[in-house]
N, C-alpha and C positions, 0 to 999 in steps of 0.2 A: 464549643470544642474546648476541652480542658487543655491547658498548656503546662508544660513542666520544664524544669531547668536541666539542661544537659551539661553537667559538670562532672569531672572525675572526682574521686574521693579526696585526692590531695588538694585540688583547687577549692572544693567546697569547704574543707576545714580551714583553709586560709581566709575565707570570707569573714569569719568571726574575729580575726585578729587585725585585719587591715581597716584603717579609717576610711581610706579612699579605695573604692573598688570600681572596676569597669562595669558598664551596664551588662546585665546578664543576657546571654544569648537564648532566645526563645525558639523552641522547635515544636513541631506537631507530633504528638504521641503516635498518631496513626502511621507516621512514616518511620518510626523507630521500633525495631524489634528487639526488645530487651529480654534476654533469657530470664526466666523466673528464678533460676538458681542464683543469678547475680544479685538479686535483691536480698536473698537470704544471707549473702556474705557481707552486707553493709554493716558497719559498726554503729553503735548507738549515737556517736557524735555525728556521723553522716546522716542518719535518719532525722536527728534534730535540726540539722542545717537545712535538709530538704523541707521539713515542716515549716520552717521560718518563711519559706517562699510559697507556701500554700500546697505543698505535696503531702499527702497523708503519710504519717510516720509508722503505719502498721506494717509496711513492707509489701502490701498488696496493691500494686500499681495498676489501676484499670487500664486495659489496652483495647483499642479498637481493632476490628478485624484487619488483617494485613491485606494489602492490595495484591492483586493477582500477579503483578510483575516482580514482587519481592520473593526471593527464594529462602526458604527456611534453612537454618543451619542444620547440617547432618549430625546425627548422634555419633559420639565417639565409640570406637569398638570396645567391647567389654574386655577387661583384663582378667585373664584366668590365673589362678594360683598355680604354683608349681605342682607337678604331679608327685604323688608320694613315692618313696623309694620302692623299686621293684615293679612299677607299673609302666606299661607302654603308652606313650602319649599318642592319642589319635584325635584329629580335628573333626568335630561333629557339628551338624547344623544346630543352631540355637534359636530360641524365641518360641512363640506360640506355635508356629508351623511345625516345629520339631516334635511336639507332643512330649512324651516321656523319654525321648531319645537322649536328651542331654542330662538325664539323672541316672538311670540304670540301664544296662544293656538289655535289649529285648531278647526274650527267650523264645526259641523256636517252639512251635506247637507240639512237636513230638517230644521235645525235651520237657515241656511243661507237664505232659501227661505221663511220661515214662517214669517207672519206678526203678529200683536198682535190680532189675530182673537178671541182668548179666552177672550180678554178684551171686544170686541164687544158683545160676548155672555153674559158676566157679565152685560154689560150695558143694553142689551135687557131684561134680566131676572130680573133686579133690585137687583142683588146680593150685598152683603156687605162683610165685613171682617169676618163675622160669619163662613162662610164655610171654612175660612182659620184659624180658631181657635182663632180669636180675636173678642171679643164681646164688646158692649157698645160704639162703635165708628162709628155709621152710618153716622152722620153728617161729621165727619172728613174724612171718606172714600169718601163721595161725593166731598169734596174740593180737596182731593188728586187725585181722578179720573179725575176731570175736568181739573186740572192744569197740572198734570204729565202724565196721561195716554192718554188723548184725542189727544194731539199733536203727539203722537207716534202711533196712530191708523190710521191716514189719509195716503193717498198715498204720496210717497216721492215727486212726481212731484207737487202735490197740495201744499205740504209744501214749496217746492222751490218757487213756484209762489207767495205764500203768504209771503215769506221772514220769515218763521216761525223759531223761535229759541226755542228749547226745554228748559224747566225749568231745570236748572243745580243744584239747591240747595233747600233743604227742611229742615226746622227747626221744630223739634218736642219738645215741652216744656210742662211742667206740673208737678204735684206732683209726688213723687216717687211711683213706683208700679202701674202706670196706663196703662202700655203696650206700652210705646214708643219704647223700643228696639225690642219688638215682632213685631210691625208694620214695623220697618225698615227692619227686616229680611224677612218679607213676601213680601215686595216690589220687592225684587230681583226675587222671584219665579213668581210673577204675571207679571213681565215685560220681562220674558224670558232672563234675563241678566246673566252675569257671576256671580258666587258665590260672594256675597258681601265681601269686606275687612272690617272687623270690628276692629276698632282701639280704644283702650282706650286712652283718652286724654293724660294722663301723659306719655304714651309710646313714644310719639313724642319727648319729651324733653331729651337731652343728655348733658353730662358735657363738651364735646369737642366743640370747636368753629366751627360753621358752620354745625355740624352734625344734629342738630334739623331741620334746613332748608333742608338739604339733605334728611332726612326722609320724609318730606312732598313731595319733588320732586319725590322720589322713588315710592310713592303711585300712581302717575299718569303715570309712565313709560309704563305699559302695555297698557293703553288706548291710549297713544301717538303713540306707535308702530303700534297698530292695525288701528288707524286712518290714518296713513301714507300708510298702505298697502291696506286697504279695503275701505277707504273713507266713504261714506254714508252707506255702507253695514256693517260697524263696529257694533259689538254687544255692548250693554250697559254695562258700568262698574259702579258699585255702591260702594262708599266708605262711610262707616258709622263711624262717630266720636262720640263715647259714652263719655258722660261728656265733651262736647266740651268747656264748660266754663273754664276748667282747663288750656287750652292752647290758647284760643282765647279771652282772657280778653281785655277790652278796653285799647288801647295803652296809656302808661304813667301812668297806675293805680298801677303798682307794685313799688318795691323799685328801687334803683339806678342800681343794678345788674340784678334783675329779669325782669325789664322793657325791657332791651336790648334784652334778649333772646325771651321773649314773643312777643315783637313788631316785631322782625324779622320773627318769625313763622307766625304771622298774615299777614304781608306783603307778605310772600311767598304764602300763601294760597289764598289771594286776587288776586295775579298775575295769579295763575293757574286757578282760577274760572272765572275771567273776564279780563284777560290781553290781550296782543296783539295776542297771539296764544291760545286763549281759545278753549277748546274742546267741541264738541257737543255730544259726546258719553259717557259723565260722568254725574253721578248724585251723588251729595254730600248730605248726610243725617246727620244733626247734632242733637244730643240729649242732653237735659239739663233740669234741674229744677230751674236754675237761669238765666233766659233770661236777667235780668237786668245787669249781669256782662259782657255780650258779647260786642265786639267792634261794635259801630253803623254802621261802613262802611260794616260790614259783612252782615247786614240785608237789604241792599238796593236792588232794582230789578237788576237782572243779577247775583246775588250771592245767598245767602239763601233767595230768594225772597218769597217763600211760607212758611209761618209761621203758623203752626197748633198747637193749644192748645189741648193737650190730658189731659183733666181734669177728675175729679171724675165722674163716670157713674151715670146716673139717674136711676129711678126704672126699666125702660125698659132695659137699658144697664146692670144693675145688674142681671136681670132675664136671659138675654142672656149669661152672663158670668157663672152664676150658672148652666145653662143647658149644657154649654160646658164642665164644670168640672164634672158634674154628668152624662154625656151621657153614659159613659162606664158602670157604675153600673146600669143605667136604662135599657140598652140593655140586661144586664145579669140578670135582675130581682132582683137586690140587693138593689134597692131604694124603700123604703116603699111607699105604696099607700097613706099614711097619709102625705107625704112630699108635700107641696104646694110651688112650687118655687116662684110664684108671691107673696105670703104672706111673704116668706122669704126675697124677694127683698125689701119689704116695711120695714122690720125690720133692714135692713143693710144700713141705710142712711150714706153717706159719707165713705163707704168702697171702697177701691181701688180694682183693679182687682187682685193684688197680695194678698191682705187681704181676698178677697173672696175665692181664692184658698186655703189659709191657713185655712179658716173657714171649707171648705169641708174636708180638711185633718184632722182637729181636730174632726169633727163629725164622720169621719170614724174610728178614734182611739177609740172613745167611743163605737162604734158598735163592733169593734174588741175586746175590753176589755170584753164586755158583752158576746161575742161569746166564748172567752177563758174560762171564768168562767163557762159557760154552758157546754163546752166540757170536763171539769174536771169530770163531772158525767158519762161520757161514758168510756167504757173500752178502753185500748190502741189500740185494733184492730178496734174499732168502731169510734175512734176520727176522722180518715180521711174521713169516710163516713158521718160525721155530716153535717148538712146544713150550707151553707156559711152565713156569717153575713149579716144582712139586716140593712141598715142605715135608722133610723126613724127620725121623726120631732123632737122628744125630744132630739136626739143627736145634731141636729143643734142648738136647743135652749140652750143646755149646752155649746156648742162651742162659742156661742155669748159672754158669759161672759169671756171666755178664750182668745178670739181673738178680742180685742176692736180696733176700727179704730184709726189710728194716727191722723186723722183730725176730731176727735170727741170732745165732750164737756169735758173740764178738770174738772170733777166732784170733784176729790179729792182736788184740789186747792180751788175750790169754797166752799167746806165744811169747809176747814181750815180757810176760811175768816170769818166764823161765828161759832167759837168754842163753844159758849154758846147757840147755837140755835137761832131761830127767833120766836118772840112772837108777834102775831097780836094784835093790840089795837082796841078800839071801833071805829066805823065808823066816829065819829065826830072829832077824833084826827088828828093832823097835820101829824103824821106818816102814818096814813091810807090814808090821802089825797095824800101824796108823793108816796105811793105804788100804788095807783090807777093811778096817772099820769104816772108813769114809765110803767105800763102795757099798757097804751094807746100807748106809743112809740113802745112797743113790738108787739102789734097787728097790727099797721100800716105797719110794715115791713112784717109780716106774710101774710097780705091780699094783699100785692103788691101795696099798695097805693103810696108808694115812695120807692126809691131804697137805700137811705141812710139817716140816722138821727143820731143826737148826743144829749145827755142829760147830763147836769152837775148837780151832786148831791152835794149840799153844806150843811154845818152845822158845829157847833163847834166840837172840838176834842172829840171823845168818844160818839157822838150822835147816832151812829148806821148807818152811811152812807154806810160803806163797807158791813155790813151784809145785808142791804136792796138791794144793787146792786147785791150781790151774790145770794140772794133769787130770785130776779127777773130773773136773768140769768138762774138759775137752773129750775125754773118753766116755762121758755119760750119754752122749748122743741126745741130750736134751735139745728140743727145738729152739729154746730161748735161753741164752746165758749172758748175763750182764755183770760187769766188774765195776765196783764202786771203790774209788781210792780218793783220799783227801787231796792229794796233789793235783789230780785230774779235775776234781770238782772245783777247787779254788782257781785253777788256771783257766777254766772255761766260763767262770762267772763274769758278769758285766761289772764295770767299774762302780756303778751306782746300785749294786745288788744288795747293799746293806752290810751288816757285820758278817764275819766268818761263820759265826754260829747260825745266823739266818740262812746263809748260802748252803751250808751243809744240811740243815734241816729240810730245806726245800728239795735238795737233791735226793735225800733219803726217801722223802714222800713220793717224788716222781719215779724213782727207781722201783719202789714196791708197786706203785700203780701200774707201771708198764709191765712188770713181771706177771701181774695177775691177769693181764689181757691174754696170755697164752695158757693153753691147757696144762703144760708141763714146763716149769721154769726153774732156773738155778741162778741165785744171786751170790756173787763172791765179794764179800766186804773185806778188803785187805787193810791190815793195820788199824784195827778198831780203836786202839788207844789214841791214834792220831786224830781220828774223827771226833772222838769225845773230848779231846784236849787234855790228855794226861801224858806224863813222861814215859817213854818206852823202857822196857826192861825192869819195871817195878822200881824205878829209881827213886820215886817219892810216893810211897803208898798212902800217905795221909793227906795229900793235896786234893782239893776239890777239882772237878773237871772244869776246864776253861769254856766248854761248850755245853752248858746245862740243857738248852733246848734240844740240841742234837742227841744228847744222852737220853732224855725223856722220850723223844720221838722214836729212837731206835728201840727202846724197851717196849713201847706200845706196839710198834709195827711187828716185832718178833712174836708178840702174843696174839696178833689178829688172825682170825680164821679166814682162809680164802673163800671166795664164792663157790657155790656148788659146781663141781666139774673141773675145778682148777687145783693144781698141785704145785707147791713151791718148796724148794730146798734152799736154805741159806747156809753158806759156808763162811765162817768168820775166822780171821787169823789175828793173833795178838802175841806179843812178847811180854805182856803185863797181866798175867792171869790173876794175881793177887789183887791188883787194883780193880780189875773188872768184877771180881767177886764181891768186893766191897761196894761197888756201884750197882750190883744186882744184874750184871750182864754175863754171868758165868753159868756153868752147868749147875743144875739144881734150882736155878732161878727162872729166867725167861729163855734160857738155852737148853735144848733137849739133851745134848751130850757133848763131851769134850774128848779130844784126842791130843796126846802129847808127842811132840817130835823132838828128840834129843839131838845133841851133836854126834858126829861120827866117832866111832872108836878108831884106834890106830890102824888096825887091819882093814877096816871098812874104808878108811881114807886112802889106803894103798890101792884097794880094788877099784875105787872110783877114778883114781889117777890113771890106772892102766886102761880102764874102760873108755875114758875120754880120749885116749891116744896121745896123751902128753908124754908118757914114758913108754919105751919099748919093752921093758921087762919089769917084773915085780921087784927085783933087787934094786933097780934104780928108783923105783917109786917108794920102796921102803926107806931108802937112804934120804929121800927128799922129805918124807913125813918125819923121820927121826930128827932131822935138822930143825924142826919146829919146836921141839922140846915141850910137847903138849900131850896130855893123856886123852884128850878128845878134841876133835877138830870140827868147826862149823863148815858145812858143805858149800855154802854160797861163796865166801871169800876164798876157799880152797880152789874151786873151779875158776874163779876170776883170776887168781894168781897163776894157775896153770895156763890159762888162755893167754895172759900177758907174756909169760915166760916163753911160751911156744912161739908167739909172734916175734919176739926179739932174739930168738936163737937162730944160728945159721942153718941153712938147708944142707942136708947130707948129700953125698955124690949120687945116691940112688933116687934123689928127689923127695925123700921123706923128711919132714921137719919134726924133730923131737926136741924136748927141753934139754938144754945144756946145763950142767951143774952151776956154772957161773951166772947164767941168766936166771936160774931159779933162786939163787941166793940174793941177787939184786932185786928181784921182784918181791921176794918175801919181805925185804926191808921196806919196800914202797907200799905194800898193802898192809903192813903191820900185822901179819899173820902169825909170826913167831911169838911164843910166850915171853913175856918180859921177866927179867930176873928180879 
């Protein structure tokens, strides 16, 4: 019987250093169960010490069979890696008894043999997303069906002979709330695929080095395993990246540290999509409302090659969405006969699908409130037997004011741009001529004569340019109207947003991008000279703009042609026409036309004061204008002075407040309206 020395590693190393050692303890190997993995962990010094006492230094310690009374150590449970983002963790049986269950999910027999027959039925019936609970996307459905579904409907032998490669990537982009995520979820059901892995973009990023790239690789593990086992019979795996712009930004666009992580994640996804070992049983669906932020390499064929814009629905699409959300109450007889869905669709221009759902919810709340008030007249035992609430058309009309569209007209800002109101002058005035010219631009876009036009409204400070532009935008009935002003842009910017030039440049890009999401839009860019960074009123015609990036960006955006089916009108106001002409931002350059708004003549100023109610008679108004000693009067400070003088004048006995001569003289001095000697 071979005998070995039972010493710990620490004690064995000490034997070589001590002159006097205790007699070694001798044990029988047959009664010691040394795990084989412990031998592999011994250091070289330990093995040499063991060899000095007659133990082989190879690490293979011969062991006699264990006695029946000694229990073997139980193996430790296996440690599983964290599940990739977007997957549901399920505990499954492991080991040989589990077969292939611990690698890929078992596919049912009918799923293995089934083709995409239901897609053929949908193609023959002319079906759309409506039967799947998605409305307003008939055109988008046609594009997805042709590119994604058709190649998966043909026989595999035909696909092989054609050398057909399935579309592996789809990008859904558009405004928020238009149904992009809903479409992505329905794709998995329509394609008989595995339940989609839905990953929020920021979930991919981790603080540990290499973990972000590992998260991307883990998303493809199931598809890779099934492709190795089943080949062409592999079931489709769908991976949905919600807010993909958060992790797939253009490489090099972040900071010094952020770019490294984001660039590696982009490289890893590109390798999985179109690398040497690209899979044919994977469909990547990216969702974003900022397509411009994505890396260009991600959008080329072979990757996210099918790019579908999920925009705001038209009247037909809005009617489909409203019918989907009112279908349940209509079947139960709880939708009033007075509700006309088609008329309601015409009233909800530029509403997204999510906003239409919110509109139905708000209308239902009005019906519930009416029902609760009516139920209070019943006894407690009769309340449950009362009739259910019926949603009426008046409930929807009340909900329209409660749920406005995010892509609608910014009426509040436009009204703030004309605090003193707007006063129409006689038809022969220059102001009326300017108003008529702007309406010509508005009508040209409405009739579809052209798809984009720009008009520069010029005039001295206070001549009423901004009020005229705001009035034209409000009366245009355009579904989307946005105002861009330098003061608002700078006030809403973050503290670390960069220079003023960078902030204005980003705001201009975002404003034009948002405007082009609507079929008919109007942008009002007030005080262009302030945006580009030049002095107002042509005070310094030779000075270069302080915001060169914003100047170049505005020039490029004004020349850009909108996408098909989109129409954009841009109204610009400025009191520095000569400087803008030198910068190439005037009529004859990137602007289609110009309209001049002069100051008021003396008689026009009198009529405006009478129309505003500041003076009771034309005689009093004429005296007030004569006291200014001006041949022309700017309308904006004139109305401001009249409003201030009226507020500070005493109220008459009949309750009418008009401007007193003393109050007018005091306010003229305060507003510096009178001409200086």
